[in-house]
PLY file of the C-alpha trace (Angstrom):
ply
format ascii 1.0
element vertex 563
property float x
property float y
property float z
element edge 562
property int vertex1
property int vertex2
end_header
-88.47 -41.67 -39.81
-91.06 -41.14 -37.38
-91.19 -43.20 -33.87
-94.12 -45.60 -33.97
-96.99 -44.14 -31.39
-96.78 -47.72 -30.37
-93.08 -47.40 -29.44
-93.10 -44.23 -27.58
-96.20 -45.38 -25.69
-94.17 -48.36 -24.46
-91.17 -46.13 -23.44
-94.00 -43.71 -21.85
-95.46 -46.85 -19.98
-91.78 -47.72 -18.39
-90.98 -44.22 -17.58
-93.81 -44.01 -15.44
-93.37 -47.35 -13.87
-92.77 -47.36 -9.89
-90.03 -49.20 -10.43
-87.06 -47.27 -10.64
-84.33 -49.36 -12.67
-87.01 -49.64 -15.72
-87.60 -45.81 -15.45
-83.89 -45.20 -15.84
-83.95 -47.79 -18.75
-86.36 -46.12 -20.78
-85.62 -42.59 -20.42
-82.13 -44.02 -21.52
-83.37 -45.69 -25.02
-85.88 -42.30 -25.42
-82.30 -40.30 -25.22
-80.83 -42.84 -27.71
-83.58 -42.26 -29.96
-83.34 -38.58 -29.48
-80.34 -38.33 -30.85
-80.85 -39.96 -33.93
-81.07 -37.42 -36.60
-83.45 -38.84 -38.58
-86.10 -39.67 -36.00
-89.36 -37.07 -35.96
-92.05 -36.87 -33.71
-95.60 -35.95 -34.32
-97.32 -33.47 -32.34
-99.42 -35.32 -29.58
-96.00 -37.55 -29.55
-93.75 -34.71 -28.41
-96.57 -33.22 -25.92
-96.77 -36.94 -24.40
-92.73 -36.98 -24.38
-92.02 -33.75 -23.01
-94.66 -33.96 -20.06
-93.32 -37.80 -19.07
-89.32 -36.13 -19.50
-90.61 -33.45 -17.29
-92.11 -35.67 -14.77
-88.71 -37.29 -14.64
-86.97 -34.46 -13.50
-88.93 -34.17 -10.11
-88.42 -37.92 -9.84
-87.49 -38.91 -6.20
-84.09 -41.37 -7.99
-81.06 -38.94 -8.41
-79.81 -41.01 -11.10
-83.21 -41.32 -13.23
-83.48 -37.39 -12.44
-79.93 -36.41 -13.90
-80.59 -38.75 -17.04
-84.05 -37.16 -17.42
-81.59 -33.56 -17.66
-79.61 -34.66 -19.95
-82.55 -36.10 -21.95
-83.58 -32.36 -22.64
-80.71 -31.17 -24.93
-81.67 -33.66 -27.88
-85.65 -33.31 -26.88
-85.04 -29.42 -27.22
-83.78 -30.10 -30.75
-86.71 -32.17 -31.83
-89.80 -30.41 -30.60
-91.64 -27.26 -31.72
-91.41 -24.16 -29.96
-94.09 -24.57 -28.09
-93.56 -27.60 -26.65
-89.92 -25.78 -26.04
-92.00 -23.46 -24.23
-93.23 -25.39 -22.16
-90.14 -26.93 -20.89
-88.65 -23.71 -20.33
-91.85 -22.80 -18.25
-91.48 -25.94 -16.10
-87.99 -25.58 -15.37
-88.10 -22.14 -14.84
-90.80 -22.26 -11.91
-89.49 -25.13 -10.81
-86.24 -23.27 -10.19
-88.09 -21.36 -7.28
-89.19 -24.07 -5.56
-89.27 -24.44 -1.79
-88.27 -28.04 -2.65
-83.75 -27.56 -2.44
-83.25 -31.40 -4.99
-85.75 -29.74 -7.34
-83.99 -26.37 -7.21
-80.96 -27.58 -7.82
-81.85 -30.02 -10.68
-84.45 -27.29 -12.37
-81.29 -24.93 -12.79
-78.98 -27.59 -13.99
-81.80 -28.33 -16.78
-82.10 -24.97 -17.84
-78.91 -24.53 -18.29
-78.74 -27.73 -20.54
-81.68 -26.18 -22.60
-79.95 -23.22 -23.45
-76.55 -24.71 -24.34
-78.72 -26.30 -27.14
-79.85 -22.87 -28.36
-77.02 -22.95 -30.80
-78.41 -26.05 -32.51
-81.86 -24.68 -32.66
-83.60 -22.31 -35.22
-82.95 -18.66 -34.56
-87.13 -17.39 -34.13
-86.83 -20.27 -31.49
-84.27 -19.32 -29.91
-85.42 -15.84 -30.10
-88.87 -16.49 -28.49
-86.97 -19.15 -25.57
-84.62 -16.70 -24.78
-86.88 -13.99 -24.22
-89.08 -16.23 -22.61
-86.12 -17.19 -19.86
-85.15 -13.84 -19.74
-88.23 -12.45 -18.50
-88.79 -14.50 -15.77
-85.48 -14.72 -14.44
-85.04 -10.74 -14.62
-88.48 -10.58 -12.17
-86.90 -13.15 -10.05
-83.53 -11.21 -9.25
-85.65 -8.13 -8.12
-87.33 -10.32 -4.86
-85.90 -9.49 -1.84
-86.49 -13.06 -0.44
-84.92 -14.76 -2.90
-82.79 -17.61 -2.02
-79.04 -16.87 -2.22
-78.09 -19.95 -3.94
-81.38 -19.76 -6.15
-80.25 -15.94 -7.05
-76.67 -17.18 -8.10
-78.30 -19.85 -10.06
-80.12 -16.98 -11.82
-77.43 -14.89 -12.40
-75.50 -17.44 -13.89
-78.09 -18.59 -16.38
-78.69 -15.02 -17.21
-74.58 -14.32 -17.93
-75.04 -17.32 -20.19
-78.15 -15.74 -22.26
-76.79 -12.37 -22.57
-73.54 -13.25 -23.35
-74.92 -15.76 -26.36
-77.90 -13.90 -27.27
-77.73 -10.41 -25.83
-78.88 -8.58 -29.30
-82.08 -10.05 -29.35
-82.66 -9.29 -25.85
-83.16 -5.59 -26.21
-86.44 -5.10 -24.21
-84.66 -6.78 -21.19
-81.49 -4.47 -21.07
-82.91 -1.53 -18.95
-84.93 -3.51 -16.23
-81.89 -5.89 -16.10
-79.72 -3.23 -15.72
-81.76 -1.58 -12.50
-82.02 -5.11 -10.96
-78.21 -5.57 -11.12
-77.20 -2.00 -9.81
-78.26 -2.90 -6.46
-76.54 -6.26 -6.16
-73.28 -4.83 -6.59
-73.21 -2.77 -3.33
-72.54 -4.30 0.41
-73.96 -6.52 2.21
-74.54 -8.80 -0.58
-71.92 -11.66 -0.58
-69.14 -11.39 -2.66
-70.27 -14.21 -5.07
-73.40 -12.13 -5.43
-71.18 -9.10 -6.73
-68.93 -11.03 -8.71
-71.77 -12.73 -10.78
-73.67 -9.45 -11.05
-70.78 -7.30 -12.55
-70.42 -10.26 -14.84
-74.12 -9.93 -16.21
-73.28 -6.31 -16.10
-70.64 -6.38 -18.57
-72.24 -8.61 -21.34
-75.15 -6.01 -21.09
-72.69 -3.33 -21.89
-71.21 -4.69 -24.76
-74.85 -5.03 -26.65
-77.09 -2.38 -25.28
-77.82 0.83 -26.61
-75.54 3.85 -26.04
-77.45 5.96 -24.02
-78.35 2.93 -20.95
-74.03 2.23 -21.82
-73.86 6.38 -20.42
-76.12 5.20 -17.62
-74.26 2.09 -16.42
-71.26 3.91 -16.51
-72.57 7.02 -14.54
-73.72 5.19 -11.89
-70.53 3.49 -11.44
-68.37 6.60 -11.51
-71.05 7.79 -8.97
-70.62 4.99 -6.55
-66.73 5.57 -6.94
-67.43 9.14 -5.64
-69.73 8.53 -3.10
-69.22 9.56 0.77
-68.42 8.19 3.12
-66.67 5.35 0.96
-66.48 1.77 1.51
-63.92 -0.18 0.43
-65.76 -2.93 -0.27
-68.06 -0.85 -2.69
-65.14 0.64 -4.35
-63.31 -2.90 -4.96
-66.75 -3.65 -6.50
-67.42 -1.39 -8.92
-63.55 -0.67 -9.93
-64.01 -4.70 -10.39
-66.99 -3.79 -12.54
-65.49 -0.87 -14.68
-62.69 -3.29 -15.87
-64.83 -6.54 -16.79
-67.13 -4.04 -18.90
-63.65 -2.41 -20.19
-63.06 -6.01 -21.30
-66.61 -6.54 -22.86
-66.82 -2.99 -24.56
-63.27 -1.60 -24.55
-64.37 0.95 -27.36
-67.39 2.39 -25.45
-65.13 3.18 -22.21
-62.75 4.86 -24.09
-64.49 7.85 -24.26
-64.77 7.91 -20.30
-61.56 7.81 -19.61
-60.85 11.85 -18.59
-63.22 11.28 -15.53
-62.73 7.46 -15.15
-58.88 7.46 -14.90
-58.10 9.85 -12.20
-60.54 8.05 -9.93
-58.83 4.73 -10.30
-55.73 6.28 -9.71
-56.41 7.55 -6.54
-57.53 4.43 -4.98
-54.56 3.17 -6.06
-52.04 5.55 -4.58
-54.02 6.21 -1.69
-52.13 4.95 1.53
-55.15 4.32 3.16
-56.39 1.83 0.28
-56.05 -1.68 1.11
-54.38 -3.97 -1.06
-56.88 -5.60 -2.68
-58.29 -2.32 -3.86
-54.53 -1.43 -5.34
-55.04 -5.24 -7.16
-58.40 -3.81 -8.74
-57.18 -0.55 -9.93
-54.61 -2.44 -11.79
-56.14 -5.03 -13.19
-59.07 -2.35 -14.79
-55.72 -0.53 -16.23
-55.04 -3.77 -17.79
-58.41 -4.36 -19.13
-57.90 -0.44 -20.66
-54.22 -1.01 -22.07
-55.80 -4.11 -23.79
-59.32 -3.13 -25.23
-58.96 0.86 -25.15
-55.92 0.99 -27.11
-55.97 4.59 -28.72
-58.14 6.60 -25.93
-55.81 5.38 -23.23
-52.55 5.96 -25.37
-52.25 9.67 -23.01
-52.37 7.92 -20.05
-49.85 4.79 -20.92
-46.77 7.15 -19.33
-48.85 7.18 -16.02
-50.26 3.49 -15.80
-46.50 1.99 -16.73
-45.24 4.27 -13.55
-48.15 3.24 -11.05
-47.60 -0.16 -12.06
-43.55 0.25 -11.57
-44.20 1.48 -8.11
-46.76 -1.46 -6.92
-44.16 -3.88 -8.57
-41.83 -2.98 -5.57
-44.87 -2.89 -3.03
-43.87 -5.13 -0.25
-43.94 -3.74 2.73
-43.67 -6.82 5.15
-39.96 -7.88 3.54
-36.96 -5.97 3.03
-34.75 -6.24 -0.03
-32.14 -4.08 0.58
-28.83 -6.08 1.55
-28.27 -8.83 -0.98
-26.62 -10.56 2.03
-29.77 -11.00 3.82
-31.37 -12.05 0.44
-28.43 -15.28 -0.20
-29.13 -16.22 3.56
-33.13 -16.42 2.83
-32.72 -18.24 -0.39
-30.48 -20.39 1.88
-32.71 -20.72 4.90
-35.45 -22.16 2.21
-36.79 -26.07 1.43
-38.57 -27.44 -1.23
-41.92 -26.81 0.69
-41.33 -23.36 0.14
-42.08 -23.68 -3.37
-45.17 -25.47 -4.09
-47.01 -25.80 -7.57
-50.06 -24.25 -6.60
-50.46 -20.32 -7.70
-51.65 -19.04 -4.55
-49.49 -20.60 -1.80
-47.38 -18.12 -0.02
-45.26 -18.13 2.79
-47.76 -15.91 5.04
-51.23 -16.15 4.57
-52.03 -12.66 6.14
-49.40 -10.58 3.46
-52.02 -10.11 0.24
-49.37 -7.35 -0.86
-48.20 -10.13 -3.58
-51.78 -9.65 -5.02
-50.67 -5.85 -6.00
-47.32 -6.91 -7.29
-48.65 -9.70 -9.85
-51.36 -7.50 -10.61
-48.60 -4.70 -11.63
-46.62 -7.38 -13.80
-49.49 -8.12 -15.78
-50.73 -4.44 -16.10
-47.05 -4.01 -17.54
-47.27 -6.47 -19.69
-50.02 -5.43 -21.61
-48.60 -1.90 -21.79
-45.14 -3.27 -22.63
-46.52 -5.85 -25.14
-48.65 -3.57 -26.98
-46.41 -0.13 -27.75
-43.95 -0.69 -29.93
-43.51 3.22 -30.44
-42.33 3.73 -26.83
-39.79 0.98 -26.68
-37.03 3.48 -26.33
-38.32 4.86 -23.25
-39.32 1.54 -22.18
-35.78 0.16 -22.40
-34.09 3.49 -20.84
-36.81 3.42 -18.17
-38.76 0.44 -17.70
-36.24 -2.51 -17.98
-33.63 -1.63 -15.43
-36.47 -1.35 -12.75
-37.54 -4.77 -14.09
-34.55 -6.57 -14.16
-34.42 -5.23 -10.55
-37.27 -7.18 -9.77
-36.28 -10.08 -10.75
-35.46 -10.93 -7.42
-39.05 -10.84 -6.18
-39.78 -13.68 -3.23
-42.93 -14.89 -4.44
-42.52 -17.52 -7.05
-45.58 -17.19 -8.91
-45.33 -12.47 -8.91
-41.55 -13.46 -10.06
-42.93 -15.58 -12.87
-45.33 -12.74 -14.16
-42.37 -9.98 -13.82
-40.67 -12.66 -16.26
-43.58 -12.84 -18.38
-43.29 -9.02 -18.41
-40.01 -8.47 -19.80
-40.99 -11.35 -22.08
-43.36 -9.00 -23.56
-41.12 -6.14 -23.77
-38.58 -8.47 -25.95
-41.57 -9.59 -28.09
-42.54 -6.16 -28.90
-38.53 -5.81 -30.16
-37.54 -6.32 -33.69
-34.65 -9.16 -33.85
-31.67 -8.19 -34.99
-29.31 -10.33 -37.72
-26.15 -11.96 -36.25
-24.20 -9.51 -38.78
-25.85 -6.70 -37.75
-25.19 -7.54 -33.63
-21.75 -7.45 -34.43
-21.71 -3.67 -35.35
-24.06 -2.94 -32.71
-21.48 -1.28 -30.66
-20.28 0.57 -33.07
-23.54 2.03 -33.94
-23.84 5.80 -33.67
-27.34 5.70 -32.80
-26.41 4.64 -29.20
-30.07 4.89 -28.15
-32.17 2.49 -30.25
-34.12 0.02 -28.47
-31.51 -3.04 -29.30
-28.21 -0.97 -28.62
-29.92 -0.34 -24.93
-30.84 -4.08 -24.21
-27.70 -4.89 -25.68
-25.60 -2.98 -23.13
-28.07 -4.42 -20.26
-27.45 -8.09 -21.19
-24.75 -8.00 -18.16
-27.60 -7.45 -15.73
-30.30 -9.74 -17.19
-27.80 -12.52 -16.94
-26.44 -11.23 -13.38
-30.17 -11.22 -12.13
-31.11 -14.55 -13.52
-27.64 -16.28 -12.18
-28.89 -17.60 -8.79
-32.45 -17.42 -10.33
-31.55 -20.70 -12.47
-30.97 -22.85 -9.68
-33.87 -21.46 -7.97
-35.68 -24.85 -6.15
-38.84 -24.06 -7.80
-39.06 -25.63 -11.14
-41.77 -22.41 -12.52
-38.66 -19.76 -11.70
-36.10 -22.07 -13.53
-38.35 -22.54 -16.62
-39.32 -19.13 -16.81
-35.42 -18.08 -16.88
-34.94 -20.53 -19.77
-37.84 -19.24 -21.86
-36.80 -15.25 -20.68
-32.94 -16.09 -22.01
-34.40 -17.90 -25.19
-36.85 -14.62 -26.14
-33.42 -12.71 -25.55
-31.35 -14.98 -27.91
-34.02 -14.53 -30.42
-33.69 -10.75 -30.05
-30.25 -10.94 -29.76
-28.25 -13.80 -31.16
-25.22 -14.37 -29.99
-25.48 -12.00 -27.40
-24.91 -14.20 -24.82
-21.04 -15.21 -26.24
-19.27 -13.28 -22.75
-21.97 -15.52 -20.38
-21.89 -18.72 -21.03
-19.73 -19.15 -18.38
-22.57 -17.61 -15.95
-25.67 -19.58 -17.70
-24.30 -23.12 -17.58
-24.70 -24.09 -13.76
-27.78 -23.34 -14.34
-28.26 -25.45 -17.15
-26.51 -28.17 -15.40
-28.45 -27.69 -12.25
-31.81 -28.57 -13.94
-30.01 -31.84 -15.76
-28.61 -33.17 -12.42
-30.88 -32.03 -10.01
-32.69 -35.44 -8.55
-36.03 -33.62 -8.14
-36.08 -32.23 -11.69
-39.09 -33.11 -13.33
-39.03 -34.45 -16.80
-40.74 -31.51 -18.03
-37.84 -28.89 -16.56
-35.46 -31.63 -18.11
-36.98 -31.16 -21.55
-36.95 -27.19 -21.15
-33.30 -27.39 -19.80
-32.16 -29.41 -23.31
-34.36 -27.31 -25.29
-32.82 -24.30 -23.93
-29.06 -25.44 -24.17
-29.99 -26.54 -28.11
-30.59 -23.01 -28.73
-27.38 -21.94 -26.87
-25.23 -24.29 -28.74
-26.76 -23.38 -32.16
-26.61 -19.51 -31.34
-23.49 -18.88 -30.22
-19.60 -19.10 -31.46
-17.71 -22.27 -30.42
-14.78 -20.17 -28.91
-17.29 -19.07 -26.63
-18.49 -22.63 -25.75
-15.43 -24.40 -26.04
-14.18 -23.86 -22.52
-17.63 -25.63 -21.27
-18.06 -28.35 -23.20
-16.29 -30.63 -20.76
-18.70 -30.04 -18.04
-21.95 -30.08 -20.17
-20.77 -33.33 -22.00
-21.60 -35.59 -19.15
-25.01 -34.47 -18.35
-26.33 -34.74 -21.74
-24.79 -38.60 -21.82
-26.71 -39.34 -18.52
-29.90 -37.51 -20.16
-29.35 -39.65 -23.37
-29.84 -42.90 -21.17
-33.08 -41.40 -19.48
-36.19 -44.27 -19.46
-38.56 -40.76 -20.99
-38.04 -40.59 -24.89
-38.25 -37.21 -25.20
-35.67 -36.02 -22.86
-33.59 -39.37 -24.62
-34.11 -37.65 -28.01
-33.55 -33.74 -26.99
-30.26 -34.90 -25.65
-29.14 -36.74 -28.65
-29.74 -33.30 -30.87
-27.77 -31.34 -27.98
-25.13 -34.05 -28.82
-25.18 -33.38 -32.52
-24.83 -29.77 -31.59
-21.98 -30.54 -29.23
-20.24 -32.53 -31.78
-20.68 -29.56 -34.43
-19.47 -27.23 -32.06
-16.44 -29.06 -31.33
-15.42 -29.54 -34.59
-17.04 -27.45 -36.81
-18.49 -28.17 -40.63
-15.90 -26.98 -42.98
-12.67 -26.61 -40.61
-10.08 -28.91 -41.96
-8.86 -30.49 -39.10
-6.15 -32.56 -40.45
-2.63 -32.32 -39.52
0.03 -31.26 -41.58
0 1
1 2
2 3
3 4
4 5
5 6
6 7
7 8
8 9
9 10
10 11
11 12
12 13
13 14
14 15
15 16
16 17
17 18
18 19
19 20
20 21
21 22
22 23
23 24
24 25
25 26
26 27
27 28
28 29
29 30
30 31
31 32
32 33
33 34
34 35
35 36
36 37
37 38
38 39
39 40
40 41
41 42
42 43
43 44
44 45
45 46
46 47
47 48
48 49
49 50
50 51
51 52
52 53
53 54
54 55
55 56
56 57
57 58
58 59
59 60
60 61
61 62
62 63
63 64
64 65
65 66
66 67
67 68
68 69
69 70
70 71
71 72
72 73
73 74
74 75
75 76
76 77
77 78
78 79
79 80
80 81
81 82
82 83
83 84
84 85
85 86
86 87
87 88
88 89
89 90
90 91
91 92
92 93
93 94
94 95
95 96
96 97
97 98
98 99
99 100
100 101
101 102
102 103
103 104
104 105
105 106
106 107
107 108
108 109
109 110
110 111
111 112
112 113
113 114
114 115
115 116
116 117
117 118
118 119
119 120
120 121
121 122
122 123
123 124
124 125
125 126
126 127
127 128
128 129
129 130
130 131
131 132
132 133
133 134
134 135
135 136
136 137
137 138
138 139
139 140
140 141
141 142
142 143
143 144
144 145
145 146
146 147
147 148
148 149
149 150
150 151
151 152
152 153
153 154
154 155
155 156
156 157
157 158
158 159
159 160
160 161
161 162
162 163
163 164
164 165
165 166
166 167
167 168
168 169
169 170
170 171
171 172
172 173
173 174
174 175
175 176
176 177
177 178
178 179
179 180
180 181
181 182
182 183
183 184
184 185
185 186
186 187
187 188
188 189
189 190
190 191
191 192
192 193
193 194
194 195
195 196
196 197
197 198
198 199
199 200
200 201
201 202
202 203
203 204
204 205
205 206
206 207
207 208
208 209
209 210
210 211
211 212
212 213
213 214
214 215
215 216
216 217
217 218
218 219
219 220
220 221
221 222
222 223
223 224
224 225
225 226
226 227
227 228
228 229
229 230
230 231
231 232
232 233
233 234
234 235
235 236
236 237
237 238
238 239
239 240
240 241
241 242
242 243
243 244
244 245
245 246
246 247
247 248
248 249
249 250
250 251
251 252
252 253
253 254
254 255
255 256
256 257
257 258
258 259
259 260
260 261
261 262
262 263
263 264
264 265
265 266
266 267
267 268
268 269
269 270
270 271
271 272
272 273
273 274
274 275
275 276
276 277
277 278
278 279
279 280
280 281
281 282
282 283
283 284
284 285
285 286
286 287
287 288
288 289
289 290
290 291
291 292
292 293
293 294
294 295
295 296
296 297
297 298
298 299
299 300
300 301
301 302
302 303
303 304
304 305
305 306
306 307
307 308
308 309
309 310
310 311
311 312
312 313
313 314
314 315
315 316
316 317
317 318
318 319
319 320
320 321
321 322
322 323
323 324
324 325
325 326
326 327
327 328
328 329
329 330
330 331
331 332
332 333
333 334
334 335
335 336
336 337
337 338
338 339
339 340
340 341
341 342
342 343
343 344
344 345
345 346
346 347
347 348
348 349
349 350
350 351
351 352
352 353
353 354
354 355
355 356
356 357
357 358
358 359
359 360
360 361
361 362
362 363
363 364
364 365
365 366
366 367
367 368
368 369
369 370
370 371
371 372
372 373
373 374
374 375
375 376
376 377
377 378
378 379
379 380
380 381
381 382
382 383
383 384
384 385
385 386
386 387
387 388
388 389
389 390
390 391
391 392
392 393
393 394
394 395
395 396
396 397
397 398
398 399
399 400
400 401
401 402
402 403
403 404
404 405
405 406
406 407
407 408
408 409
409 410
410 411
411 412
412 413
413 414
414 415
415 416
416 417
417 418
418 419
419 420
420 421
421 422
422 423
423 424
424 425
425 426
426 427
427 428
428 429
429 430
430 431
431 432
432 433
433 434
434 435
435 436
436 437
437 438
438 439
439 440
440 441
441 442
442 443
443 444
444 445
445 446
446 447
447 448
448 449
449 450
450 451
451 452
452 453
453 454
454 455
455 456
456 457
457 458
458 459
459 460
460 461
461 462
462 463
463 464
464 465
465 466
466 467
467 468
468 469
469 470
470 471
471 472
472 473
473 474
474 475
475 476
476 477
477 478
478 479
479 480
480 481
481 482
482 483
483 484
484 485
485 486
486 487
487 488
488 489
489 490
490 491
491 492
492 493
493 494
494 495
495 496
496 497
497 498
498 499
499 500
500 501
501 502
502 503
503 504
504 505
505 506
506 507
507 508
508 509
509 510
510 511
511 512
512 513
513 514
514 515
515 516
516 517
517 518
518 519
519 520
520 521
521 522
522 523
523 524
524 525
525 526
526 527
527 528
528 529
529 530
530 531
531 532
532 533
533 534
534 535
535 536
536 537
537 538
538 539
539 540
540 541
541 542
542 543
543 544
544 545
545 546
546 547
547 548
548 549
549 550
550 551
551 552
552 553
553 554
554 555
555 556
556 557
557 558
558 559
559 560
560 561
561 562
């Protein structure tokens, strides 16, 4: 159904009104009409509506401007290719206006139009994408370009290349040439980050010859003397981003690339942020270059374990000192924000966190190396459960869970024969032997003031029970106090109590009555209190636990009658 020319004319008249309220309402009515599937515009109406909406994009009233930008989305779906080009040309030109307000709204408008491309015919998208990209590539080469405009331009290019990179092949080469100078100091961090983000998307769809040129330039940048730590960090970040986007293509360059990155991680002169960047790149390589990175896994694991202990400003040597430190901590030390740390000048935690994530990637993807991991990596990871920073500690727990997730579970009957097996160095036998160390390391952590730490402890032990059912039979006494701490602590959140009850359910369901009986008397009062909780989820979980407690006290199939 076509909109009547009279109705269009009426809306356009109101959109030109001196009264901002009339302009706003008319634009809103137009957007309502454009959102109807049955609406069709003739050529003349298309032209007039496009001109009217673009005029309101430059309106002095902010509300009218914002509504006009929202109107661009449904409008692009209704007009022909030629009018889409008019919209793009207008917004692209306004993006580089001297008027800051107009620049801002035009960049938002252009992003709105690009977001609609997925609902637009392919030929229209191809033409429009090429039109926008050509203008933006030319713009980022201008040395006088405003920094804010440069950032917005890179954001839009990122969206375009990510979604329509294959159809923009003619622009790949000039775009790479324009991006490389943006990676180096003194360009601001925000510009460099956006530049290598666009570069990684180009690397995922460009021709092999151009990809080789990109990698060559990045490697050359890492080898340039004298070296700038800022530039090196950016180049390593760029390699990591490209690895995530085009991992298989990067694999063939590992023989030259890997030693370079490793040298920056292990160099005593390298700063912590550079070490972090290198480890993040290794993590990307492990995840995306599965076959090619295999020979380097032992070195990656070794350096990650070394960096996991990189804490030059803290002494972990004495257990007594650690206990005192824990006693001195108050609730304020355990903020929920990931990046809240005790020492603002100490960024070594970034290195340790990156190392933990890198280890998680390696441990979770190499089941053929499990025996070696349990012999050489697992004990060191368990020793690092004492990590002082909450977020890093959670990532260390996650790394250990990745190891457990790669381990094929045993049945309960197999577990009972585990200690008598001739193969004493199977992954499961090695894990079974390390259970006491795991429980000992988590014993204090389960009563930590940090909710994240306690939740991670429950999660890790649950994973352990799924791999080794009943493995905690001899350690119930060490675990129950931690469960009760979370249930009885008045500062525990609802989620914390639910997690504690969930864990208790698994514990009761997977372990023998004889190992649980001595602790039932301590457990029941806390569970009964939870049954009376006002939050239904806590109450329902507590009722489930009580059911399991009854089964534990009087197992089904056991004749309890006297005489």
